[in-house]
Structures are given as C-alpha cells and as structure tokens.
N, C-alpha and C positions, 0 to 999 in steps of 0.2 A: 575538671581541670583541662579537659580536651578542648573546651571552648577557647581557652587561651591560645592553644596551638593553631586552631583554625581561623581565628579572627585576623584578618590582614591589617587592621588599623589600630591595634592596641586598645580596642574598646573594652576588652576583657583582660585582666592581668592580675597577678598576685600583687597586692599593694606594696610597693617599694622594692620588689624583686624583679630585676630585668635580666632575663636569661641570655639575651643576645649580648648584653654587655659582658656578662661572665664569660661567654664563649669567645668573644673578641679578645679578652684579656689573657686567654690561655696561650702559653708558648708551646710550640711543637715538642712532643716528648715521645718516649718509646711506647708507653702504655698509658691508657686513660680509663679510669673506672667511674661509672655514673650510677648513682643511686638516689632514692628518695630518703627523706628524713626518718622513715620508719625502719629502714634497712640497717643491718649490722654492717659497719664499714669494713671493706675488704682491703682498702689501701689508705695510707695517711694522707695521700695527695689526691683526693677524690672530688669529683664534681657532684655536689649535693643539690638536688632540685626538689621543689615542693611535691611534685608528682611526676612520674614518667609520662603521664598524659599531657604534660605541658611541652613535650618535645614534638616539634613539628618536623616535616620533611626537610625544611630549610635548616633547622637546627642540626639535624642528623648529618646532612650533607657537609655542613660547615665543620663538624666534629671529624667526620670521616676523612675530609680532604686536608686536614691539618698535619698530615704526615705522622699520625700515630701508628705504632706497630700493631697494637691491639686496642680495640675499643670494646670494653666490657660493661654490659648493662646488668646491674644487680637487681633482679626482680624477685628474689627469694621470699619476700614477705608479701608479694602482691596477691597471692592465692587466697589469703585470709582477709584481704582489704576490700572494702565496699566499692573501691574504684578499680577492681581487678580487670575491668574491660579495657582500662588504659594499657595495661601490660600486654594484653591480647593484640591491641592495635600496634604497640611498639614492635611485637614480633613480626606482624605483617609488613611493617615498614622496613625492618631489618632484612627480611626475606626479599623484599623488592630490591634493596640496594645490593644484596649479595649476587643478584643476577647481573650486576654491572662490575664483576670483579676485574675486568679489563681496565677499567678506569678508576676503581676504588681499591687501593693497595692495602688499606687498613683491614686487619682481620676482625670481623664483627662477631661478638659473642654474647649470647643471652645466658646469664647465670641464674639458675632457679634454686640453687642450694648454697647457702652460705656455709662454707667449710673453714674459713679462717676467722680467727678472733683478733681483736685489737689488743695491743699492749696497754697497760694502765696510762703510759705517757701519751699514746696515741689517742686514747679515749679522752683524756683530759684536754687535748688539743681540739678534738671534735666538739666537746662541750663549750670551749671557749669560742669556737667558731659559731656555734648555734646561738650563744648569748649575744654575739655581735650582731645577729640578725633578728634579735628579739622583737623589736617594734614592727617589723614587717612580716615575719613568718610565724613566731610562736603563737601569737594571738590568733593567727589564721588557723593553725592546727587545732587550738583549743576550742575554737568556735565552730568547728566542723565545716570549714570552708563556705562561708556565707557569700552574698553578693558584696563585692568590694566597692568601696567608694574611692574616687580619685584623691590622690595625694595632693593636698593643698600646696605643698612645697614645690610641687612640680608644674605649677600653673603656667609659668612662662614658656616652658618647653612644649606645652600642648597647643600653642597657637600655630596652626597650620604647619606643623612640622612633618618631616618625613618619618613614617612609622619605623620602629626599631627593627622589625623583620626586613623591611625593604633596605635599610642601611647594611644589615648583615648580609643580605643577598648580594647587594651591589659590591660590597668589599670582597665577597667571595668570588664573584665573577671577575673582578679586577686582578685577582691573584692567580687565576687558572689559565692553563693553556687551552687552545680551542676545543680540543676533544672533550675536556672536562666541563667547559663552558656549555657545550652542547648537551651534555648529560644533565646538568643543573636546569638549563632552560626547558628541556623536554619533560623533566619531572615536576617542575615547580611553576613555570610561567605560563599564564594564558597568552594566547596569541590572537590578535585582532587582524584578520585579513581584510584588505581594502580592495574591492573590485573596481572595474572600469566605470561602474554606474555611479561612483562618488562624485558629487557636484561640489565638494569641498564647502558645503555650507557650515555654519557654526553650530548647528543643532547638537551633534554628538559631543562636541567640545564643551558646550554649555551644560549638558546634562550629566557629564562624567563627574561622579563625586570625589574622585581621587586626584584629578588633574593628570590622568594618563594620556589624554588626547589633547594635542595642541595643533594649531595651524600656523605654518611658517609661510612667509610671503617674500619672494625674491623676484624682482623685476616684473611686478604685476602678475606673477605666477604663484598660485597658492598650492600648498602641499599639506596633506594631513600627516602628522608625525605622532607615532605611537610609542610611549614608554612602557614596555611590557612589565617592567618591575613594579610599576604603580598600579597596574590593573588588577582589581580584586574579583573579576569575573562575574560582576552583577548582571551584566547583559543589557543594561539600559540603552547603551549606544546602538546595539543590534536591534533591539525592540523598536526604538523610536526613529530609526533611519527611514526617511520617506522614500528613498530609492533602493532599499534592500541591499545597500552596497557594502555592508560590514558583516563579517562572519566571525563568530567567537569560537575559538577552539580551546578545549579543556586540556590542561596539562596531563601527561601520562600518570603521574603519581597521585592525582586527586582522589580517584575512586578508591585506591588502596589505602590512602590516608584515612579515609572515612569508615574503614572496616573496624570492628571491635566494639560497636555499641554506641550508646548516646553519652554525652558529657554530663 
C-alpha cells in the first residue's frame, strides 16, 4: 500500500477509495482517530483507511493542520500484519512531524494497544459503513491487495487532470499562514532552481511529464515558470538541460518518508 502514498500521479490507488477526498471532507474537530480496517475501532467517528501505508506525508500534514487537538493513529494490529513495515514508516513520519511542534499544534499519538471496545451500536454503525464501501474495499481485502485496475466509471476525470494529492496540497497551502506554508513546502515539495545559464529554450518544458515547467513571454522577454506542486522529482529537466541550468532539490521529508521497508 505504500506505493499509493509515494506515487505522485494517482497511478497506484485502491480502486474507488480516494483518501484525499475523505480528508478534504473532514471538518475540524477536537480529536481524530485513524485506523485501518483490521483494527478495533477506538472511536465512533474514526477515519478508516485500507492501510496506514497509504498515508503520505501530504496526507499527514493535511490532518495535522486541520486544527485537531489530538491525532491518534491506531496501529495495535499492525505487528501481526504482513504489511507491518507500513506502521514502522508511519512512526518515522510522525516522529519527523513532532520535530516541528512550533508549527504543528496537534498532539500526535501512535497507539499500539487497543484498550477500548466498541458498543454494539457503534459496531453496527461500523459494519454499515464498511458495507457501503463493499465494491471498492471489501473485495480488495479478500483478494489480498492485488494490482488494481482503473475504475471505468472514472474515465472522464482521468483525462489530463490534476492528481488528487496535488489538489490536496494546493488546498492546504491556500489555507495556511506563511510559517506553515514554509513547513509544508520544505517537507513535501521538490524545488527546481534556475541558474543564469538558462537560455529559456523549450526543451525542459517539452520533456516535463507533469506540466510543472512553463514558459511565459511578456514583451519579447521569456521566463521559465515552475509550479513546484506539480513536480514529481523525476529529474528529466535537470538531466536533459543542455546548459546545466537546472538544479533539482529534494524535499526534506522524502528520505524519511521512504523509511520502513518496501511496499
């Protein structure tokens, strides 16, 4: 499931489950509990994900900065799961975010022991919720998470659209003050630095697979314009630049995000 977290262009996803949409629909609240479908639910109003490995750094920042008092990740069943490396990676990401407590007010908690039980009413509500996601998730769990096919009903939205992670990231940046924007940018965004050697030729623009590089022309003066939110860090622009004018800088959170094993 970690491949869904790392992929910047929605090429890997749980069929029919869009975590970014779920996060955007959340309203600020005092506490938020997050768990996977195998966990015992600790709270009736819980964000249930297919696997904690699906949580990217962008997802975590969006949750942290939604004014939650506590953000509790329930990983009590992860130790016995074949995907337990995902929980280890989540712990690394949470530790990284805790280092920025001056800009992240939410209290981040990793819960490894399920001590609370659900009432029968809550359990029934949870079962109803799971049944509502039957077509997209129950079949996934039963088939041990195979390679997923694109949802044919989503064909129109896949025609050169902005990836959902990018939309979530942009919405997050638009809502934050400058101090928190700087944090999100340093942790999540690649930076393409343009030196004076740039001749503003169209090579990097043409080779960029995500449309992150554009050329603007004003009064016969051309300028290279970079949209860092679209940059996937592929490095093609840096590699193929004839003048060595581009320098790609990795975000601070990238190496930490990749700790915890393979997907």
